[in-house]
C-alpha positions in Angstrom: -29.0 40.2 10.7 -31.1 38.1 8.3 -28.9 39.2 5.4 -25.7 38.4 7.2 -27.0 35.0 8.2 -27.9 34.2 4.6 -24.4 35.2 3.4 -22.8 33.1 6.1 -25.0 30.1 5.2 -24.1 30.4 1.5 -20.4 30.6 2.4 -20.6 27.4 4.5 -22.6 25.6 1.8 -20.0 26.6 -0.8 -17.1 25.4 1.3 -18.8 22.1 2.0 -19.4 21.5 -1.7 -15.8 22.3 -2.5 -14.6 19.9 0.2 -16.8 17.1 -1.0 -15.9 17.7 -4.7 -12.2 17.9 -3.9 -12.1 14.6 -2.1 -14.3 12.6 -4.4 -12.3 9.7 -5.9 -12.9 10.9 -9.5 -11.0 14.2 -8.5 -8.0 12.3 -7.1 -4.7 12.6 -9.1 -3.9 9.5 -11.2 -0.6 7.9 -10.8 1.1 5.8 -13.5 1.9 2.2 -12.4 4.3 -0.2 -13.9 3.7 -3.8 -13.0 6.6 -6.2 -13.4 6.1 -10.0 -13.1 8.8 -12.6 -12.5 8.8 -16.1 -14.0 9.1 -19.6 -12.7 9.3 -20.0 -8.9 9.6 -16.3 -8.5 13.4 -16.6 -8.1 14.6 -16.2 -11.7 13.8 -13.2 -13.8 15.7 -10.8 -11.5 16.1 -8.5 -14.5 12.6 -7.4 -13.6 13.9 -6.1 -10.3 16.8 -4.3 -12.0 14.4 -2.7 -14.5 12.1 -1.6 -11.6 15.0 0.1 -9.9 15.9 1.9 -13.2 12.4 3.2 -13.5 12.1 4.1 -9.8 15.2 6.4 -10.3 13.2 8.2 -12.9 10.3 8.8 -10.5 8.1 6.0 -11.9 6.0 4.0 -9.5 6.7 0.2 -10.0 6.0 -3.0 -8.2 7.5 -6.5 -8.8 5.4 -9.5 -8.2 4.9 -13.2 -8.7 3.5 -14.1 -12.1 0.9 -16.3 -10.4 -0.6 -13.3 -8.8 -1.6 -11.5 -12.0 -5.4 -11.8 -11.5 -5.5 -10.3 -8.0 -3.1 -7.6 -9.2 -5.5 -6.9 -12.1 -8.4 -6.6 -9.8 -6.6 -4.0 -7.7 -5.5 -2.1 -10.8 -9.0 -2.0 -12.2 -10.5 -0.8 -8.9 -7.9 2.0 -8.6 -8.3 3.0 -12.3 -12.0 3.3 -11.9 -11.5 5.3 -8.7 -9.3 7.7 -10.8 -6.1 7.0 -8.8 -4.2 4.8 -11.2 -3.2 5.2 -14.8 -1.6 4.8 -17.3 -1.1 1.1 -16.6 2.0 -0.6 -18.0 2.7 -4.4 -17.8 6.1 -6.0 -18.1 7.1 -9.6 -17.5 9.7 -12.3 -18.2 9.0 -16.0 -19.2 5.9 -17.2 -17.4 5.6 -13.5 -16.3 5.5 -12.6 -19.9 2.6 -14.9 -20.5 1.0 -13.5 -17.4 1.1 -9.9 -18.5 -0.6 -10.8 -21.8 -3.4 -12.6 -19.8 -3.5 -9.7 -17.4 -4.0 -7.2 -20.2 -6.8 -9.2 -21.7 -8.5 -9.6 -18.2 -8.3 -5.8 -17.7 -9.9 -5.3 -21.1 -12.9 -7.4 -20.0 -13.2 -5.0 -17.1 -13.1 -2.0 -19.3 -9.6 -0.9 -18.3 -7.1 0.4 -20.9 -3.5 -0.7 -20.8 -0.9 1.7 -22.3 2.0 -0.7 -22.9 2.7 -4.5 -22.5 6.3 -5.8 -22.7 6.7 -9.6 -22.6 10.3 -10.7 -22.3 10.6 -14.2 -23.9 7.2 -15.7 -23.2 6.5 -19.4 -23.6 3.7 -19.1 -26.2 1.8 -16.8 -28.5 -1.1 -14.6 -27.4 -3.6 -12.3 -29.1 -3.2 -8.6 -28.2 -6.5 -7.5 -26.7 -8.4 -4.4 -28.0 -7.8 -2.3 -24.8 -4.0 -2.4 -25.3 -2.3 0.6 -27.0 1.1 -1.0 -27.6 2.7 -4.4 -27.4 6.5 -4.6 -27.5 7.3 -8.4 -27.5 11.0 -9.2 -27.0 11.6 -12.8 -27.8 14.0 -15.5 -29.1 11.2 -17.9 -30.0 9.3 -17.4 -33.3 6.4 -19.5 -31.9 6.0 -16.9 -29.2 5.3 -13.9 -31.5 2.3 -12.0 -30.3 -0.6 -11.6 -32.7 -3.2 -8.9 -33.4 -6.5 -10.0 -31.8 -10.0 -9.0 -33.0 -10.6 -5.3 -32.4 -6.9 -4.6 -31.7 -5.9 -1.3 -33.3 -2.8 -0.5 -31.4 0.9 -0.9 -32.2 2.5 -4.4 -32.1 6.2 -5.1 -32.6 7.9 -8.5 -32.2 11.6 -8.0 -31.5 13.4 -11.2 -32.4 16.8 -11.5 -30.7 17.3 -15.2 -31.6 20.4 -14.5 -33.7 22.2 -12.6 -31.0 24.3 -15.3 -29.4 25.0 -13.2 -26.4 21.3 -13.4 -25.3 19.5 -16.5 -24.1 16.3 -17.2 -22.1 18.0 -16.8 -18.7 19.6 -13.4 -19.4 17.2 -11.7 -21.9 15.5 -9.9 -19.0 18.8 -8.5 -17.8 20.1 -7.0 -21.1 21.1 -3.4 -20.5 20.3 -2.5 -24.1 16.9 -4.0 -24.0 16.3 -2.3 -20.6 17.2 1.0 -22.1 14.7 0.5 -24.9 11.9 -0.4 -22.4 12.7 2.5 -20.2 12.5 4.8 -23.2 9.1 3.3 -24.1 7.8 3.8 -20.6 9.0 7.3 -20.3 7.6 8.2 -23.7 4.1 7.2 -22.4 4.4 8.8 -19.0 6.4 11.8 -20.0 6.8 14.7 -17.6 3.2 14.7 -16.4 3.4 11.5 -14.4 2.8 11.6 -10.6 6.2 10.7 -9.0 6.6 7.7 -6.8 6.3 8.3 -3.1 9.6 9.4 -1.4 11.9 6.5 -0.9 9.6 4.2 -2.8 11.1 0.8 -3.8 9.8 -2.1 -5.8 7.5 -4.4 -3.9 9.2 -7.8 -3.6 6.9 -10.8 -3.4 8.7 -14.0 -2.6 5.9 -16.5 -2.6 6.6 -19.6 -4.8 5.1 -19.3 -8.3 3.0 -21.8 -10.2 4.6 -24.3 -12.4 4.5 -24.1 -16.1 1.2 -25.2 -17.5 2.5 -25.9 -21.0 3.5 -24.3 -24.2 0.4 -24.5 -26.2 0.6 -21.9 -29.0 -2.1 -19.3 -29.4 -4.5 -19.3 -32.3 -3.2 -18.3 -35.7 -3.7 -14.6 -36.5 -2.1 -11.5 -37.9 1.5 -11.5 -36.8 3.5 -8.2 -37.0 6.7 -8.4 -39.0 9.5 -8.8 -36.5 12.5 -6.7 -35.9 15.5 -9.0 -36.3 18.9 -9.3 -34.7 21.2 -10.3 -37.6 22.9 -13.7 -37.6 26.5 -13.5 -36.6 29.1 -13.4 -39.5 30.8 -16.7 -40.4 33.0 -17.8 -37.5 36.8 -17.7 -37.9 39.1 -19.2 -35.4 37.7 -19.3 -31.9 34.6 -17.3 -32.5 32.6 -14.8 -34.6 32.9 -11.0 -34.9 29.7 -9.1 -34.2 28.4 -6.1 -36.0 29.1 -2.7 -34.3 26.4 -0.8 -36.3 24.1 1.3 -34.1 20.5 0.3 -33.5 18.0 1.6 -36.0 14.7 3.2 -34.8 11.8 0.9 -34.1 9.2 0.5 -36.8 5.8 -1.1 -37.1 6.1 -1.3 -40.9 6.7 -4.4 -43.1 10.5 -3.9 -43.3 12.4 -5.7 -40.5 14.7 -3.5 -38.5 18.3 -4.7 -37.9 19.5 -4.1 -34.4 23.1 -4.5 -33.2 23.9 -7.4 -30.9 24.2 -6.7 -27.2 28.0 -7.2 -27.1 30.7 -9.2 -28.7 30.7 -12.8 -27.6 32.5 -16.0 -28.4 30.3 -19.0 -29.0 31.6 -22.6 -29.2 30.1 -25.4 -31.2 28.4 -26.7 -28.1 26.5 -23.4 -27.9 24.8 -24.1 -31.2 22.5 -26.8 -29.8 19.0 -26.7 -31.2 17.4 -27.8 -27.9 14.8 -25.3 -26.7 15.9 -22.9 -23.9 14.8 -23.8 -20.4 11.5 -22.2 -19.4 11.4 -19.8 -16.6 
């Protein structure tokens, strides 16, 4: 009887250890999370919603939020990352949301949390890329909003300059199907086939609280700026408009040679479109 009791006790103890170990936060399965942040007043930047839907269809868990909420979002992300339930972390934003994802990445770095990818769409100023970020893909039409390599940053940094593509402006850059396709490809390259799928029927979280107003356009400190990829200037106009190149996009590169990408689509631009006034901030 004593032998049997010992065997039973050992079995119960082993089962209890397996139960505790299996439910410990560090043993939980990590899920990739793409955070998308809208710009001014949380009513523009609806390209972030469309992009979230495109990623959801591929099984990627996404949320769409107000740019003003970036700090509380980062606190939650850090807690889940350290619990082993979230990661890789990807940040995408438009306009003030673009500024916010750069700030959010830096804040996560101070908490010891890595960020796999940051994609600002036409931010209002320049930022340093923080050391915890693996890749920055900055899509912009403002040369003063190029992102820079911060101290300790050893990741990949690409500034994609679309300023010469007359079919793209500040209010539609976040909605470009071609740019969406590139970002989706970047996200899927990171997550691959090993990501944890989004919950059944998952949809982006919509936050409709009003956002903070723009605090200004003060440029970030001077630093090492990656050579931009460049959208070519349109050929000389003839008649009512210009003809755009139909050459296919070339692969992205982090080297010193600018990459020439095809414009989004053919567009006619009148002389009034050539105003040098800065685009409205969103």
